[in-house]
N, C-alpha and C positions, 0 to 999 in steps of 0.2 A: 504494500499500499504506500502510496506517494505521500510525503509530508504535506504537499499542498493541498491534496485532497482532504486531509484531517483538519487543516486550519480553517476550512469552510464550514466545518460542522459545529453545532452548538455544543454546549457542555453537556446536555442531557443525551445528545446523540453520541458523543464521545463516551459517556459513561455506559450506555447500552453497548457499544461497540467494544469497549474494554471488557465488559462481562462476558460477551460472546467469545472473544479471543482467549479469555482466561479458561473457559470451558473447553474450547477447542484444544488449547494447550494440555489441559488435563486428559483429554481423549487421546491425543497424540502420544503423551507419555505413557499411558496405559497400553496402547497398541504397540509401542516400541518395547515395552516390558515383556510382552508376551510374543513378540517376534513377528507381528503382523504389519508393521510399519514399512511401506514400500519406498518412501522417501524420506530419509532421515534429515535432510536439509530443511524440511517443512518445520521442524521444531525450531531452528535457528530463526527463520523469517517470522514466525509467530511470535517469538519472544522479542525481536526487534520491534515489530508493530506494537507490542504491548508497552514497550519502553518509549516509543514515540508518542503514543496517546498520553501516557503518564507525564511525559515532559511538557506537552502542550496544556495539559490540565493544570500543572504546576505554574507554568508561565502565566496563565489566565488568572489563577488564584493570586499570584504575586502582583499581577497588574491591577487587579481590583483593590488590593490593600493600599497600593500607592495612590 
């Protein structure tokens, strides 16, 4: 997911997306543990997307305080 796409979303949409990605990461880890994960690189991309969303949410939180 591109960072530009995430900056357009509202805080509620970002929180929803964060929840979806967290659930997806859990499912990917589970599938990896039982040996059914076809693309291990998907774990890395989902983790990076979660980090991007958390960074944007934190930036907006700090901007609101300032």
